[in-house]
N, C-alpha and C positions, 0 to 999 in steps of 0.2 A: 504494500500500500504506500502510495506517495503522500506527500504533505498536503494539507489544506491551508492555503495562505490567504491572509487579509492584507491588502495594499491600501494604506491610508495616505492619499496624496491628492491635492486639489489641482495638480497639473495633469491633464489627461494624457499628454505625451509621455510623461514619466511613468504614469500608471500603465500605459500600454507597453512601454519598453520593459518594465519589470515583469509584466505578464508574459511577454515574449521570451524573456530570459528564463522564467520559470518553466515554460513549456519546452524550450530548447534543452534545458538541463536534464529533463527526464526524471526529476526528483519530486515533481509536484503533480498532484491529481487535478486540482483546480484552484483558481484564484477568485476572490471577491474584491471588487474595487469600491472604495469609499472616499468621498471628497472632503469629509469633515471628521474631526476627532469624535464629535458627539455620535455620529452614525457608526463610527468604528467601535466605540464602546458598546453601543447597542448590539452590533453584530457579534462582538466577542462574548456577550452575555449568553448567546445561543449555545455556546459550548462545542461548536463544530470546527474550531480553528486550531491549527497546530503552530503557526508562525505568523508574526506581524511584521510587515515592512512599514515603517513609520516616518513620514516626512516631518521635519522639525518645524517648518513654517506652515501652519494651517490657518484657515480663515477664522475659526472659532477659538482656538487655543494653540499654544506652541507645544512642541514635542515634550519638553520638560514637564509642563503641566499635565499632559496626558499620562506620562509615566508615573506621576505622583498620584493620579486618580485611578490608574489601572489596578484592579483588585486581583486579577488572575496572575498566575506565574508563567504565562506564555512567553517563549523567547521572542525577542524583538531585534530586528536589524534596522538601525537608524538610517534614514536617507536625508542628506543635508548638504548644503553648500557652506554651512557654518563650521569650519574646521575646528574652531575653539570648542564648540559644544561637542563635536564628534569625539574629542579626547575626553571631555568631562562625562560623556554618556556612560563610560565604564564604571562610574560611581553607582549606577543603577544595576542591580544584580541580574535583572532579566535581559539586559542589552548584551547580546553575544558578539555583535560587530557593528560597523557602520560603513555606509557607502557615501562617498563624497561626489557630488555632481561636478562635471558630467560623468555619467555612469559608464562602466565598461563591463563586458561579459566576464572577462578573466577575474576581475575583482569581485564580481557577483558570485562566481563559483567558489572563491576562497571563503566568502562569508557563509555560503551554504554549507561548505565543508565543516565549519565550526558547529553548525546546527546538526548536521547529520552525524557528526562525531558523537553527539549525545545520544543518538538513536541508531547506533551501529547495528548492522545486520548480524554481527558476531555477538554471542551472548556475553553479558557482563559478569558472569559468575567468576569467582576467583580461581576455580579449578580449571582443568584443561577443557578447551572447547571441543565440540563434536567435530568429527572429521569432515562432515558435509554441512555447508550452509549456502545461502543464496546472497549474491552480491548484485547491487544495482549497476548495470552497464547501459547507459543511455536510458531508453524506455523499456529495457528488458531486465528481468531478474534472472541471473545466470547461476547455475549450480556450480559451486566450487568444491572439489574434493581435495582436501589439504594434502593427503598422502601422495597425490599425483603432481602436486606443485613442485617445480624445481627451485624457484626462487621468486621473490617479490621485489619489484623495482619501483622506485619513486619516479613518476612521470609528471612533472609540474604539479597540477592540482589533483592528480590521480595517482593510483598505484596500478602496476601491471602484475597480475598473477600469471607467471610464465610456466607453461607446460611444455613437454617435449615437442609438440607439434602446433601449439597455439598459445594465445594469451588472452586474458580478459582484463579490461580496464574498469576500475571502479573508484568512486569518490571516497577514498580513505586517506589517512596519512600513515606513514611508517610508524610514527610514535604511537598512534592509537592502536595499531595492529600489534606492535611489539609486546605490549602488556597482556594481550589476549590470546596470542597464538600458543600452541603446545611447545614444550621445552625443546623439541628437536628443531624448531625454527630459531635461527641465530642471526642477530645483526652482525654483519661482517664489514659494513661500509656505510657511510652516511646515506647512501641511496639504495642499499640492498639488504634484504633479509633472505637467508638461505635455508632450505630444508636439508639439515645435516644427513638425513637418511638417504638422500639422493646424490651425495657427493661421490664422484669417481676417484679423484685424486686432487692434491694441492701442490702448487709450486710456491716459492716465497712471495710471489706477487699476486697470484690468482687462484681461484677455485674452479675446477672443471667438472661440469655436470653434463654428461653426454657430449653433444657437439657445441655446448654453450659454456661461456666463461664469465666469471664474476670477479671483479677486482677485490683485493683485501685492503681495507683502510688501515693505516698505521695505528690509529686510535683503538682499533678493535682487534689487532693482531694477538696481543697477549691473552686476551679473554678467549679468543678462538682456540689458541694453542692449549690453554688450560682445559677447555671443553673437550678437545680431541684426546688429551691425555687421560681424561676421566672415563672415556668410553671403554 
């Protein structure tokens, strides 16, 4: 299930652009547009919203007043041309990020990554995760079988789950995944996590998994060597 979003902005062009970004990301089921904070508060009271995009300058009140009146704990992404308030918005616990106008899709995706990181497809339990889960890839939910994954690579705003013959992109961060993956998955580079069970051999500089190679970061070398000696 994708997110249900409320966009509160009195500029129809900004509202339409955010709605387009939401659709393009594949992370959102639908968006509701509101031109005033008052209508936005009323729509939120219906209980069918997962995320709010909030313009700072609204005709009936500003974004700061809205945040002080908002009673629910819904996550909020601020939309503003006021960079001073953008920084201050982090004083409000429910503000997860902010977008400064003019808006860009890349920056929008980074903000969405903060939200979806809270709602990861991987279970939040402290123990080992199950071997199979579903990850969002565009508008598809793709089955990921961890035992078949060779390694996971950071790709800008996404990660790539790399298999012997294919890969799947999904909106995670390596930091989020590192804490939730089974122990046989090891961070070996700032951009790579490797499935230790799929390693064929290592050289001083890289890890070889079939016909694929992963670099070893100097920061992670000693921890990797300790893990190998413990096997």
